C-alpha positions as a Python dict, from the first residue, in 0.01 Angstrom:
ca = {
    (1, 'A'): (0, 0, 0),
    (2, 'D'): (-351, -109, 190),
    (3, 'A'): (-560, 76, -75),
    (4, 'A'): (-393, -145, -317),
    (5, 'V'): (-455, -430, -168),
    (6, 'E'): (-753, -392, -99),
    (7, 'K'): (-881, -263, -463),
    (8, 'L'): (-716, -621, -596),
    (9, 'A'): (-813, -822, -328),
    (10, 'P'): (-1088, -705, -58),
    (11, 'R'): (-1114, -856, 259),
    (12, 'A'): (-1403, -1045, 244),
    (13, 'S'): (-1196, -1250, -39),
    (14, 'R'): (-803, -1291, 149),
    (15, 'R'): (-1000, -1410, 437),
    (16, 'R'): (-1208, -1670, 254),
    (17, 'W'): (-870, -1769, 58),
    (18, 'T'): (-692, -1859, 414),
    (19, 'V'): (-1008, -2026, 531),
    (20, 'G'): (-995, -2258, 233),
    (21, 'Y'): (-633, -2317, 236),
    (22, 'L'): (-611, -2362, 594),
    (23, 'E'): (-936, -2636, 552),
    (24, 'E'): (-695, -2808, 277),
    (25, 'L'): (-366, -2830, 481),
    (26, 'R'): (-582, -2957, 764),
    (27, 'R'): (-769, -3235, 559),
    (28, 'Q'): (-392, -3329, 472),
    (29, 'G'): (-254, -3364, 798),
    (30, 'D'): (-33, -3068, 805),
    (31, 'F'): (-143, -2930, 1122),
    (32, 'A'): (195, -2720, 1212),
    (33, 'S'): (145, -2559, 853),
    (34, 'A'): (-169, -2432, 925),
    (35, 'C'): (-111, -2314, 1310),
    (36, 'E'): (180, -2107, 1119),
    (37, 'V'): (-80, -1976, 883),
    (38, 'V'): (-287, -1884, 1149),
    (39, 'K'): (22, -1679, 1365),
    (40, 'H'): (111, -1484, 1065),
    (41, 'C'): (-195, -1428, 816),
    (42, 'G'): (-239, -1085, 1025),
    (43, 'D'): (-635, -1142, 1056),
    (44, 'T'): (-716, -1127, 1414),
    (45, 'S'): (-1029, -1282, 1396),
    (46, 'L'): (-871, -1626, 1266),
    (47, 'Q'): (-589, -1601, 1547),
    (48, 'Q'): (-857, -1561, 1811),
    (49, 'A'): (-1127, -1802, 1642),
    (50, 'A'): (-833, -2050, 1659),
    (51, 'A'): (-713, -1994, 2002),
    (52, 'R'): (-1099, -2087, 2103),
    (53, 'S'): (-1178, -2348, 1959),
    (54, 'T'): (-848, -2538, 1925),
    (55, 'T'): (-915, -2893, 2004),
    (56, 'V'): (-673, -3217, 2070),
    (57, 'L'): (-697, -3521, 1904),
    (58, 'L'): (-670, -3821, 2045),
    (59, 'G'): (-603, -4096, 1781),
    (60, 'G'): (-425, -4112, 1465),
    (61, 'R'): (-9, -4122, 1359),
    (62, 'Q'): (206, -3851, 1216),
    (63, 'R'): (512, -3936, 949),
    (64, 'G'): (845, -3853, 1132),
    (65, 'R'): (982, -3884, 1415),
    (66, 'P'): (811, -3534, 1638),
    (67, 'L'): (925, -3499, 1975),
    (68, 'C'): (673, -3542, 2286),
    (69, 'G'): (580, -3282, 2447),
    (70, 'V'): (580, -3471, 2821),
    (71, 'C'): (896, -3650, 2781),
    (72, 'E'): (1103, -3484, 2534),
    (73, 'L'): (1113, -3813, 2341),
    (74, 'P'): (1098, -3889, 1940),
    (75, 'V'): (697, -4070, 1924),
    (76, 'R'): (659, -4434, 1762),
    (77, 'G'): (319, -4518, 1690),
    (78, 'S'): (51, -4305, 1803),
    (79, 'Y'): (92, -3911, 1741),
    (80, 'V'): (-169, -3691, 1904),
    (81, 'W'): (-101, -3272, 1845),
    (82, 'C'): (-303, -2929, 1889),
    (83, 'Q'): (-415, -2819, 1592),
    (84, 'G'): (-406, -2481, 1783),
    (85, 'C'): (-21, -2428, 1865),
    (86, 'G'): (96, -2756, 1698),
    (87, 'H'): (238, -2954, 1943),
    (88, 'G'): (174, -3304, 2078),
    (89, 'G'): (349, -3616, 2181),
    (90, 'H'): (305, -3990, 2323),
    (91, 'L'): (-77, -4056, 2320),
    (92, 'A'): (-47, -4184, 2705),
    (93, 'H'): (145, -3897, 2783),
    (94, 'M'): (-72, -3619, 2629),
    (95, 'R'): (-381, -3794, 2786),
    (96, 'S'): (-214, -3794, 3133),
    (97, 'W'): (-83, -3485, 3116),
    (98, 'F'): (-458, -3275, 2988),
    (99, 'E'): (-618, -3485, 3286),
    (100, 'T'): (-528, -3192, 3542),
    (101, 'E'): (-379, -2940, 3285),
    (102, 'V'): (-532, -2683, 3029),
    (103, 'E'): (-225, -2555, 2896),
    (104, 'C'): (0, -2712, 2646),
    (105, 'P'): (293, -2925, 2782),
    (106, 'T'): (549, -2805, 2613),
    (107, 'G'): (527, -2425, 2791),
    (108, 'C'): (382, -2220, 2471),
    (109, 'G'): (138, -2101, 2679),
    (110, 'H'): (-170, -2240, 2439),
    (111, 'R'): (-443, -2368, 2622),
    (112, 'C'): (-571, -2652, 2456),
    (113, 'Q'): (-922, -2839, 2486),
    (114, 'V'): (-924, -3208, 2478),
    (115, 'V'): (-1157, -3447, 2266),
    (116, 'V'): (-1148, -3783, 2282),
    (117, 'L'): (-1222, -4016, 1976),
    (118, 'P'): (-1419, -4304, 1970),
}
């Protein structure tokens, strides 16, 4: 089966398609879906790159009422999330958490890198 897949869609093409899809999901702000694609794509180089270059964006809003990874209450107003693991929370709680921690507050084990936007 792998030989047939490789013939129809070489690995380089599949990788380009996956990266393009991830870029579109991120442009639309659907970071949770992008995380799921990376998790299940089977491309270890993409998975490793996502783990190394993850940032938590401090700013912006997300639709719905996601739960805060720190206090576990619904978030209203500014919501921040990690592009690598998809978890997030209240802006103030996440900012405070990452003053002393590097791993996601949910306990998923992801090492998030914080970038404060102007």
